[in-house]
N, C-alpha and C positions, 0 to 999 in steps of 0.2 A: 369209844368203845361201844359196841352194840350189846344191849342187854339180851335177856331171854324173852322171847315172845310169850305172852300170856293169853289164853283163851278167855274172852269176856262173855262167857256163856252161863254164868250163875253168880249170884251174890249182888249186893247193893253197891259194891265199889270194885274198882280195879286199882290195886295198891302196888307201888314200887317203893321198897325200902332199901336201906343200905347203900344209898348214893354216896360215893366216896368224897371225902374232903378235897378241896381244890377244884371241884367241878365248877365250870364257868358257863356252860351252855348245855341244855338238855332238850332234845327233840323227842316228842311223844308222837308216835305214828299209830293211826287207827285204820283198820281194814274191816269193813262190814260190821261195825259195832252197832248194836241195837239194844233197846230196852223193851220191857213188857208194857209200857204205858207212854204217856205223852209229856212228862216233865222235861225241862231243859237239862243240859249237862254242864257240870262245872269241873274245873281243875283246881284242886287245893294242894298247897305245899306246906311243908313243916320241917322242924328241926328235931333234935333229940327229945325235946319237951313234948312233942306231939304235932299233929296236923293243925293248921290254923283255920278257923272258921269265922274270922272277922277281920276287918281292916283292909280288905281288897278295894282297889279302885279299878273297875273293869266294866266293859260293855261289849256287846256283840250285835251284829246286824245281819238279818237274812231277808232279802227282798224288801218287804215293807215292815217286817217285824224287828223290833229292837228289844234287847234285854240288858239290864244293868245288874250288877251284883256287888255286894260288899262281903259275901261269905265265901267267895271263890272267884277264879277267873271265869267269866261267862263265856261259854263256847258256842252254845246254840240255845235259842229262846225256848224251843219246844221240839220234841220228837213227834213223829207221825207213826201210826200203826204200821208195822212191817217195814218201816224205813230203816236205812242203814247210814252210818257216818263213815266217811273215808277222807283221809287227809292227814295234816300234821299240825302240831302245836310246838312252838319253840319258846322256851323260857331262858333268859340270859341274865347273868349277874351284872347289874349296873354298878353297884358300889359295894365292895367287900367290907368296908368298915361299918356299913349299916345293914348288910345282908339284904339289900334291895334287889328284887328280881322283876324284870319286865317280861310280859307275855305277848306273843303274836300268834294268832291261829287262823288257819284257812281250812275249812271243811266243806265237803259236798254231802248233801242229804239225798241219798239215793239218786244222784245225778239230776234231781229236779230243781234244786236250788243250792246256793252256796251261802255259808255263814263265815264271816270274818270277825275277829275280835282282838282286843288289846287290853292291857292293864298293867298294874304294878302292885307290889306287896313287899314290905320289909319284914324280916324275921328277927327274933332276938338272938339267934345263933346261926351257925352254918346249916344250910339246907341238907337234909338227910333222907327225905321221903316226899312222895307226891301220890295223889290218887285222883281218879276220875269218879264222880258220883253224881247222881241225879239231884236236881235242885231241891226236890222234896225229901231226899234222903231215904226214900222207901222203894222207888222203882228198881227193878232188878234187871241187870244186864242179861241178855238172852242169846246173843250171837256176836261173832266177830273175834278179832285178834288185836291186841295192843302190844307195842314194844317201845322201848326207849333207847336212845343213843346219847351218850354223854361225853363231853370233852372238857 
């Protein structure tokens, strides 16, 4: 099922809630996504209890830069002024009994470099929401479109 595209033109997060029970794979698609500063970008997941900001095992790599994170799936180590992200992130349910999700991402930064990442995270209940957010939690999205597809 394809979700409804969301403009990522304001605010400190791009949030998708109401993900239906039984979802086993979610693809998050980015087109021209940008922020107003240079912090990296994370993907966080959550259940009915809220979004999770700890316990992730993740890393991403872009050319010679590497970033690791325990507060979200690391997607890119740092943005650049006027740069845009394009590509997709896929999270897949690994184990329904432990609500463990694995992540794989491939993003292009304004066509000048690529960032790839991977990670895992277990939730205490069924996944119901996810969000994109800057690593510092304060940078604002200022351009682009984000959508999800779930199955």
